[in-house]
C-alpha positions in Angstrom: 8.9 8.6 14.3 5.2 8.6 13.6 3.8 9.8 10.3 0.5 11.6 10.2 -2.3 10.8 7.7 -1.5 14.0 5.9 2.2 13.1 5.7 1.3 9.6 4.4 -0.9 11.1 1.7 1.9 13.4 0.6 4.5 10.6 0.5 2.1 8.6 -1.7 1.7 11.5 -4.1 -1.7 12.7 -3.0 -2.8 16.2 -1.9 -3.8 16.3 1.7 -7.2 17.8 1.1 -10.3 17.1 3.1 -11.6 14.3 0.8 -8.3 12.5 0.7 -7.8 12.6 4.4 -11.4 11.3 4.9 -10.7 8.5 2.5 -7.5 7.5 4.2 -9.2 7.7 7.6 -11.8 5.2 6.3 -9.0 3.0 5.1 -7.2 3.2 8.5 -10.5 2.2 10.3 -11.0 -0.8 7.9 -7.4 -2.1 8.2 -6.7 -3.7 11.6 -3.2 -2.8 12.7 -2.8 0.1 10.2 -1.0 2.2 12.8 1.7 -0.5 13.1 2.5 -0.5 9.3 1.8 3.2 8.4 5.4 4.2 8.5 6.5 1.1 6.5 4.0 1.8 3.7 6.1 4.8 2.6 9.2 2.6 2.5 7.4 -0.1 0.5 6.2 2.5 -2.0 9.7 3.9 -2.4 11.1 0.3 -3.0 8.4 -0.4 -5.6 8.9 2.7 -7.7 11.8 1.3 -9.8 9.5 -1.5 -10.9 6.7 0.8 -12.1 4.7 -0.2 -9.0 3.2 1.8 -6.1 0.9 2.0 -3.1 -2.3 3.9 -3.6 -5.8 4.3 -2.2 -8.4 2.1 -3.7 -11.4 3.8 -5.1 -13.5 0.6 -5.0 -12.6 -0.9 -1.6 -11.7 0.7 1.8 -8.1 -0.4 1.6 -4.7 0.7 0.4 -3.7 -1.2 -2.7 -0.4 -2.2 -4.1 -0.4 -2.0 -7.9 2.2 -3.4 -10.3 1.7 -1.2 -13.3 4.0 -2.8 -16.0 4.1 -5.6 -18.5 7.9 -6.1 -17.9 8.1 -9.6 -16.6 11.4 -8.9 -14.7 9.8 -5.9 -13.0 6.7 -7.9 -12.1 8.9 -10.6 -10.6 11.0 -8.1 -8.6 7.9 -6.2 -7.4 6.2 -9.4 -6.3 9.3 -10.5 -4.4 9.5 -7.0 -2.7 5.8 -7.1 -1.8 6.1 -10.7 -0.4 9.2 -9.9 1.7 7.5 -6.7 3.1 4.3 -8.5 3.9 6.2 -11.4 5.7 8.4 -9.0 7.7 5.5 -6.9 9.0 2.8 -9.7 9.2 0.7 -7.9 6.6 -2.4 -9.7 5.2 -2.7 -9.1 1.5 -5.6 -9.9 -0.8 -4.7 -10.5 -4.4 -7.1 -9.2 -7.0 -7.9 -12.0 -9.4 -6.4 -11.6 -12.9 -4.4 -8.5 -12.0 -1.1 -7.6 -10.4 -2.8 -5.8 -7.6 -3.0 -6.5 -3.9 -5.2 -5.0 -1.1 -3.6 -4.4 2.3 -6.3 -5.8 4.5 -4.7 -5.9 7.9 -2.0 -7.4 10.2 -2.0 -11.1 11.1 -0.5 -10.8 14.6 
């Protein structure tokens, strides 16, 4: 099953208005292999929620970001393990933001 951009926005907690769709379309264009992982982004977001973490659109870069939004060391460890396993499974290239528990999804390696 393929998910539309509007469906992905809704699953990530955004309104599917014109500006959000435009921003997500730009992210899609700047993320090689986006179509291959689009459906898996929703699953990752769902798996991260218990650890106060989520997938969101970046306002500063044309990518989706994965944000670990907690100070709980156990949650941070679990979220990082979940992110790492997901990235390895789907050959996702991540860029870690220096000094933060945030990653950009920049593409697919294969």
